[in-house]
N, C-alpha and C positions, 0 to 999 in steps of 0.2 A: 743513826741517820745516814742515809745513802744519798750523797750529792753527786750528781753527774756533771762533768765538765764537758761542754760542747766544744768540739774542734772548730777552728775558724771556718772551714768549708761548711760545716753544719750551720753555723751562725749566719753565714752568707745566704744560705738557702732559706732559712727562717726569716731573715731580714727582707729578702726579695719577695717572699710570700706576703709579708705584712705590707710592703710598699704596693704591691700589685692589688691587694685587697682595698687599700686606701684610695688608689687611683681609679679603680673601676667605677663606672657610673652607678650611683646609688639607685636603688629601686624604691618606689613609693610604697609605703605601707598601706595595706587595705584598711587599717584602723584610722588613718589620718584623713581628714576631710580637706581636700585641696581647695575647694571653694571657700570654706570658712577661713582657712589659713591665708589664702590670697587676700581676702577682704580685711583680715586682721593685720597682716604683716605688710601688705603692698597697697592696700586701698587708699591710704592717706595721700599717695601720689598718683596712683593709677586708676582712680575712680572719681566720678563726679567732676568737681572743679579742681582736681589735683594738678600740681605743677606738671607732672609727666603727661597728663592728658592734653594740657594746653600745648606743650612742646611737640608731642608726637602728632597732634592733629594738624600741624603746619606742614607736614610732609606732603609733597605733591602726590596726588592720586590716592591718598589714604581714605578708604571708604569706611574705616572703623571709627573715624573721628577721634583717634587717639586712645580708644579703649582696647586694652589688650584682650579682654574677654571676647571681643567681636572679631579679632583677627583670625584668619585662616592660614596664614603663611608662617606661623611660628613652629619651630620644632622644640621638643623637650630639651634637647641638647643645647640649643641656642639660649633658651630661657635660663637654664642652669648656669651656663657659662657667663651670660650677661650679668646675672645676679652676683655671681662669685667674683668676677673681675671688674665689674662696672662697665658702663658704656655711655659715651656722650656725657650728659650732665648727671647721669645716675651713678652714685657712689657704689662701691662694691659692698656686698652684704656678707658679713663675717658669719662663720658657723656658730658663734656665740649668740647671734641674733636670730638666725634661722638655721636649724640643723639640716644636714644633708637629706634625711628622710622627709622632713617638712618641705624643703625646697623641691625635692623630687615630686611630692604630691601636688605642690603648686604648679610645677611645670606640666605634670600630667593633666591637671585641670585645665590649664590654659590651652593646651594642645589637644585636649580630649584624647590623650594617649597616642598622638601621632609621633612617630620616631623623630 
């Protein structure tokens, strides 16, 4: 059995590569349906008479009436960050609830792939 021992410098490079890969913005998978995921994972608050629709529709000048699907000013980065960190009354959504690829697909759907 041949076991290689990595030197600290090599471990640092490998560790940095792993961290960079984890931090980079996830890409939506072509196999994931962002619309279906949005309705399944977000719809209870962000569709119909959901609490988020009611709260967001109170914003002055909101022509979307609180419906995220009708907004044209969202970016995928904003959707992803707002979901992961929480914003206003919205709690953060953990990766255990919605994976990074799923959330990226939802963000792409809501922004129609706007950056």
